[in-house]
Every structure is written in C-alpha cells, then in structure tokens.
N, C-alpha and C positions, 0 to 999 in steps of 0.2 A: 204427695203435695208437700211444698216447702212451708217451713214455718214462717209465721207472720215476719219475724226479724229480718229472715232471709229473703222474703219476697220484697221487704222495703229496700234492703240493700241492692238487689238486683235493679229495682226501678230507679234507685239513686244513681247507680252506675250508668244506666242507659240514658238517663237525663243528662248526665256528666258528659258522655260521649257525644250526644247530640249537640250539646252547648259547645264543645271542643270543635266539632266540625263547623258548626254555625260561624263561630268566631274566626276560624281559619278562612272560610269563605269570605266573611265579611271583609277581612283585611285586604285580600286581594280585590274585591269588588269596590271598595269605598275608600281605601287608603290611597295616597298619593306617594311615590317614591321617585328617587332621583334615577337617571337613566342607568341601566345596568353596566354598560362599558362605554368606554369614550370612542370607539372605533366605528360606530354607526349612529345614525339619528336616532332620536326617541319618538316612538309612535305607540299610541294606546287607543282603546276605545273612548277615553276622555277627550282626547284630542278631535276625534270624529264629532263628539257631541258639540264641543265648541265650535267646530266648522259648520255645523248644522244651524247652530245658533246665530253664527255670524250672518249666514245666507237669510236668516228670518229676520234679523235685526237691521239689515241693509236697505236703505231708502233708494229706491228705483230712481228717484228724482223726477222731477216735472216735465211735462211735454212742452217741447219748442216747436212752433210752428214752422216747418221746413219751407214753406212758401212765402213767408214774410221776410221782408228786409227790416232788420232792427237798427235802430239809430243807438247811440252811446247812452243817452238818458234811460231809454227802455231797457237796455242790458243791466245798468245799474239797479234799476227798480226790481227786475227779475232777480239779481244777485241778493240784494237786501231782504227779499221776500223769502227766497228759498236756500240760501247758503245755510247749513247747518251751524256755522260759527255763530250767527245771529241769534239763532235759537239758544244756543249753549250759553252765550253772555247774558241773554234776556232771562233765563231761568236762574243763572247765578245772581242777578240783580234781584229778582223776585225772591230767592231764598234769603238775601241780605235784609230785605224789606221785612221778611218775617221775623228774622233774627232782631230787628229794631221792635217790632211789636212785642216780642218776648222780653226784651229789656225793659220797656215801658210798663209791662204787667207788674213789675216789682213795686210800682207806685201805688198799687191797689191791695187790698187784703186777700187773703186766701180764704175759701169757704169750703170745708170738706163736711159732707154728710155721710155719716155710717149708720147702718142699721144691722142688727145680728141677733140671733135666737140660738138658745141652747139647752138642753134637757140634761139633768144630772139624777142619777138613780143610785142610791146606796142604802146600806144598812146603818142605822142609827141606834146606839146604845141608849136606851131610856129605862132607868131604874135597874131591873136585873134581866133585860130582855132586849133583844135586837128587834127594831121594827124598820120596814123598808118606808124609804122616804123618797119621793119624786118632786123634783123642783123644775118648773118650766120659766125660763127667763126670756123676756122679750125687751129689747132696748132700742132706742134711736138717739143719736148724739150729732150734733153740729159743732164743728171746731172752727173757730175765727182767729187767723194769725195776721197780725199787721205789725210792720216795722214802723215805728213812730219817727224816729229819726237815726240817721247813721252817718252824719257830719259829710254828706256829698258822695258817698260810695256809690248809691243807686244812680245819681245824677251823671257821675262820671261814667258808669257803664252806659247809659242812655246816649250821651253825648257821644261816646265812642262809637256806639252802634249806628247813630246817625251819621257821623263822618264816614263810616265804613260803608253805609248804604249809599251815600254821595259818591264813594270812590267806586263803588260797583256800578252805578248808573254811568258815570264817566268811563269806566272800561267798556261798558256797553256802546258808549258812542265811539271810543276807539276801535273798536272791533268795526263799526260801519266805516269809519275812516279807511281802516286797511283793506276792507273788502272793496270799497269803492275805488281805492287805488290799484288794488289787484285786476279790477276789470277794466279799468282804464288802461292799464299798462297791457294787459293781454289783447284788448281791442286794437290797440295801436301797433302791437307787434304783429297781429294779424294783417292790419292794413300794410304795414310795411312787407310781410311776406307776399301779400298779393300784387302789391306794386312791383316787388321783385320779380314776381312771376310775368307780369306784363312786359317789364324790362328785358327778361331773359327771352321772351317769345320775340319781341322786336330785334334783339341781338341775333337769334337764330334766323330770322328772316334777312336781316343784313348779311350773315354769313352765308346764308344760301344764295343770296343775289350775287355776291363777290364769287362764289364757286361757279355759278352760272355763266358769269362774265369771262371767267378764266377758261371754262370749257368751250365757250363760243369761239375765244380767241385761238384756243389750241385747234379747233376744228378748221379754223381758217388759216393756220400756219403763224399766228402772230404771237402765240405763247409757247412755252415749254411744258413738258410734262411736270417737272418739279413744282412749277407754278400752279398747277391744278392740284397736285398732291398738298401744297400748302394750303390752298383753298379749302380741300376736303378736311384737313386736320382742324381748321379754324371752324368749320361748321360742326364737327365731331365735338369739338370743346364746347361749343355754345350749346350743343343739346345735352351734354354733361352737366353743365352748370344749370340748365333748365330742370332736369331732373333733381338735382339737390335743392333748388328752389322750391319745387312741389313738396319735396319731404318736409322742408322746414315750414311750409304753409299748413300741412296736414297737423303738424305738432301744435302749431300756434292755435288752430282751430280747437284741439282738444284742451289746450290751456284756458282758452276763453270759456269753454263749456264748463270745465271743472270749477272755474272761479264763480260760475253763476250757480253751482250746486246741482248740476246735472250731469248725465253720462258724458264722457269725451266722445262717445260716437254719435252724439247728437249732430244733426246738421243745422248750422246756424248761418245765416246770411247776413252780412251787414253792409253799410253804406261803403261804397267806394272811395279810396283817398282823393281821388279827382273831384268828388262831390263836397268835400270840405274846404273851408276857408283857412288858409295857413296865415296868422298874424305875423307882422314883422316887428313888433314892439310890444312892451307891456307897460301900461299905464300906472307904474307903481315904483317906489323906490325900495332898495334892499333894507333900508333901516326901518321904514314902515312896515314892511313885510315881518322883520324880526320883532317889532313891538306887537304886531298883531299875532303873532304865532305864541309869544310868551304871554298873551293875554287869554288864548282861546285853545291851545292845543290840549286835547282831553288826557294825554298822559301826564301833563304837566299839572293840570287842575286835579288829576286824581292823586299825585303825590303829595299836593297841598292838602287835600282831604285826609291823607294818611298822617300828616303832620297833626291836624285837629284831633285825630283819633288817638295818636300817641300822647298828645297834652291832657286828653281826657283820661287815659290810663294812668298817667302821673297823678291826677287828682284822686283817681279811685285809690291807687296804692297808698297816697298820703292818708286817706281817710281811715285806713287800716289801724293808724296809730291811736285813734280815739274810740270810745265806747258806741255801742249801738243799743237802742231801746226798743224792746218788742212787747206787744201785747197779746196774750192768749184767752180766748174766752171758749168754754166748752159745755154747754148746757146739755143734759142728758135726760131722757124721758125713760124710766125704767117700769116695767110691769112684771110683776111676779106671780105664778101660779104654783101652788104646793099641795101635796097630799101625803098623810102619813097613814100606814096601814092601821085600818078599821076607824080612821077619822074622816070627816068630809074635806072638801077642797078647801083651800084658803087662798086669798087674793089679796094682792096690795099693789099699789102705783105711786110713783114718786117722781118729782122733777129735781134732778140733782145737777151737779156741775160746779164750775168754779172760773174765777178770772185771775189771771197771773201777769205781772210784769216782769220782763226779764231784761236785766242790764248787763250786757257783755261786754268786758273789757279785757283784752289780752295784755297781761303784764309782762310776760317774757315769752319769747318764741325762738330763742337762739339765733336772733338776726334775720330772721325769715322776711319780716315786713321791711326791714332796712335794706335787704339785698333786692327784695322786690321792687321797692321804690327805685334804687339806683339802676335797676335793670329798665324800668320805665323812662327814666330820664335819658338813659342810654339810647333806647329806641327812639326817642324823640329827637334827640340831637342828630342821630343817624338819618331819621327821616327829613331833617332840614338839609344836611349835607347832600343827600339824595337829589332833593328838590334842586340844590344850586347845580349839581352836576348835570342834571337833565335840563335845565335852563342853558347852561353852556353848551351842551350837546345839540339843542335846538337851535339856538343861534348859528352854530356852525353849519347845521344841516341846510337852513334857509340860505345862508351865504353861499354855501356849496350849490344849491339848485339854483339860485339866481345866476351865478357864473356859468353854469352849464346851459341856462336859457340865454343868456347873451351869447355864448359860444355857438349855439344852436342857430340864433338869428344870423350870425355872421356866415356860418357855414352854409346856411341855406341861400343866401345871396351869392356866395362863391359856387354852390353847385348849380345855380340858375344859369350864371354866367358860363361855367365850364361845360353844360349840357348844349348851350346855344352854339358855343364855338366849336365843341366836338361834332355836332351835327353839320355844321357848315364844312368842316375839315373832312369829313367823311365823304359828304356829298362831292366835293370838289375833287378828292382824291380818286374816287370811282369814276367820275366823269373823265378825269385826265387819263386814267388807266384804259378806258375804253377807246380814247383816242390815241392810246399808245405813248402819252407824255409822262406817265408814270409807271413804276414797275408794281408787281403784285404785294411786294413787301410792304411798301408804303400804304397801299390798300388796306391790307389786314392790320398795320399798325394803327390806322385811324379807326378801323372797326372796333379794335379792342379798346382804344381810348373812349370811343362812344359808348361802348358797353359799360365801361367804368364809370362814366359820366352820368348815363341813365340810373344806374344803381346808386350812386352817390347822391343824384336827386331826390330819388324815394326816400333814401335813408335820412337826408336833411329834412325833408318835410315832416316826417314821422318823429324825428328827433325834436322838433321844434314843439309838436304836439305832446309828446312825451314829457319834455321839460316843463311844459306849463302845467300839467297836472301833477308833476312832481312838487312844484311849488306850492300848488293848491293843498297837497298832501303834507307838505312839511309846515305850512302855515296853519293847517287846521281848517282852511276855508271850504273844503270839500263837504264838512258836516254842518256847516252853519247855515240857518235859514236864508233863503233867496240868494244862496251863492250860484255862481255862474260855473259850469263845467265846460271847458273847452271841448 
C-alpha cells in the first residue's frame, strides 16, 4: 500500500493529466482560428451551425394570392406591411424612444433598497480567558440620490435624445419612401416587360405572316428562294427576341416579389399596361416641387434633427465647466442579536444613516472638457454643412426628375406617332408585296420598323409612369398623407 503522500501525488498527477486533456479538447472545440492554408476554402462545424441558424432565422415570407390581380396601391400596402426593412427601421425608432426615456430619468431621483444579514462568530478575550461570541446582524437601508442642479447637462442630454428620436422616426418614414419607390419602379418594370412580351408576340405574328406570303409566292413561281429564306430568318429573329423578353419578364416578377418582402418564386398578377391611364402633363412647376421637397423630404428633416442633437450636445459639453450639486440620503435600520458563552442573548435595534450634499467641480482635467466642447461644436457645424449639401442634392434630384418627366411626355407623343405611321407602312408594304409591287426586303424592313415602334411605344408609356413616381419619390410626396400615387 502506497504511503499517504504518495497516494496524494498520484491523485494530483491524474487530475493534472485530465485537466490537460480537457483543455486541449476545449481549445479545438470552442476556439476559433484562421484558415490553416491559403490554397483552399475554410470549412468547420461552426460554419455548419451558422448555416443551420440562417435557415431557422429566415422568414419564408407571406402568401400572395395567385388568383388575384393586384393594383399598385395594394402592392404598396403589402410591401409596407411585410418588407423587413420597415420592421428594422421601426425597431430602431422604438429603441431610440427608449433612449429618450433613459435620458429623461435623470431628472428624477434614484432610490435603492438594500437588505443584508450576516453572522460573525469569534473568540473574544475577556480578562484572562477567551469566550466564544456570536453576533447576528440584520439591516435594511434605503439610499436616495438626486442631482439638484448641473447647469443644463441633463437638459442637454434630454434635448439631444429628443432630436435623435425625431431623426429615427424620420428615418423610419424615409425607409417607407424608399420601399414605396422600389415597389413602384419594380411594378412598372414588370408592366414594361409584359408589354414588351405582347409587342414581341405581335412582331412574331407579323414575321410569320410575311414568311407565309413569301412561301405562297414561291409556290406560285412569283418569288425566289432567297426571299423565302430572308422571311424565315426574320421569323427566327422575332422568336429569339420573344424569348429574351420572356426572360426579362421573369426577372421583373422576381424583383417585384422581393420588394414586397416575399419569395421571388411567388406568382403575382398585376394590372396590364393597357388598363392604366397615361397622363400627358403634370399640373405643377419645378420650382414648387423643389420648395415642397425641401420642406418635406424625410432625409433632409432627419439631418435638421441631427443639427438639433448636435446643438444640445454643445450645451451639455459647456455645462461640464460648471459645478454640479447632489444630495444623498441613506437611512438604515439595524438589528443586532448577540450571545457570549455562558451569557443570555442580547438584542438592540437602531435607526442610523445620514444625509450629505456633494458639490463637484472639476478644476483641472488636462483640457478634456475644452476638447470635448470643441468636438461638439465641430459636429454641429458639420451637421449644418451636411444639411446644406443634402438641400442642394435634393434640388438637383427634383430638377432632373422633372426634366426626365418632360422628356418622357415628349417621347410618348413621338412613340404614338411612330407606331401609327409604322403600322400603316407595314400594312401597305405587305399588301403591295402580295400584288407584286414591292420586294420582300421592303416588307421585312417595314416589319422591323414596326417591331421597334411597338417596343418604343411600350417603353415610352412605362417611362411616363416611372418618371411620375420618381418625381413623387424625389419630392417626398409618396409618404405624405392623402398623396396620390400614379
């Protein structure tokens, strides 16, 4: 049998070995390290855990009725209700409102209640012998702290929090403005793609009609084989362009679904372009639109709120040069029980505590307050300069949006005239070709011109609608009450 010391040593070595093994395993199990080499990707079990977490956190989106035809207003309502960006901005605004509540709480005293109990036992020397003594202590205390005045430091923090809460709310509005514009733009892109599909199918039908006419004339000995091959080539080109348009339409549907906050695979049916009224003018001047934008754009108002916050921070920093007065009151109720060896229990209770006034005034801090004030003033001036820059940018955006809108109006008128003329030219060329008065090259050229005119007409109509919503987006009308959405 091993001696006691030997046994203790063996146990110590065993425990030490187990600890080393545990720490070694823990290092591989819990620690993160860089990739071992630069020549291949990094993959570990931690990555798999994150992938599982992403699947669990992913929102599958809301259900879209595949049998319903949605208007633009209905799509905007869906996006504002389900797009995760609105929830993110809303939570940020709520968090800032809570920060304002925290800042306001400094105007009130803090009251802390504490209760404790402890038992002490020790040998006490009395005369020439030691007696065991046991003391049981019960106590309850209330501590009241309140800042009587601080020369506006608290008020500065509260005003800054108010301005930042206002900025967060305006940022929430700006998120809605952007989401509304995203939905509108995706909607009109889908209408353009759908209209282009209809135009491409009409072009294919025209190319097939020309091909049939050429083949009939070849059968009757009135056309040549190169004419038929040229017609077949035009039909193949029309089919190719139709497939390209179909692909663009699928992408546009996915973009619209994503802007709503649902899966891009969702089936969404929207109103056709032919069911919408295309305006030919706007009853507003660019000067009035710029003034309206400067008065209501959420991002500019948000920057103005940041100026208020910076101004409040300057006042807070300036208050640090002055003293602050605090009062502290701490009443305490103490209860003691004690016993000494061979003596009965003793008891006493008392109400203790005190009140104190603290006047704190920093005399020297190495320039920290001065530099903090200088930084706050620089932030204030920077916020003002940023507001001026945003104002100039907004004015330019509205000006460009109105220019694009006027251009879209003119192009729409030109596209209508071009489509009408191209349709008549194609009909006349095909009829003349059937009578042998025109060659096939004239017919195919007229057919290509008509195809371009149809595409331009669809694009011009959707450009007018897109330019209108762009004006509403740039002026901030899209998030104003009772605003009209084209």
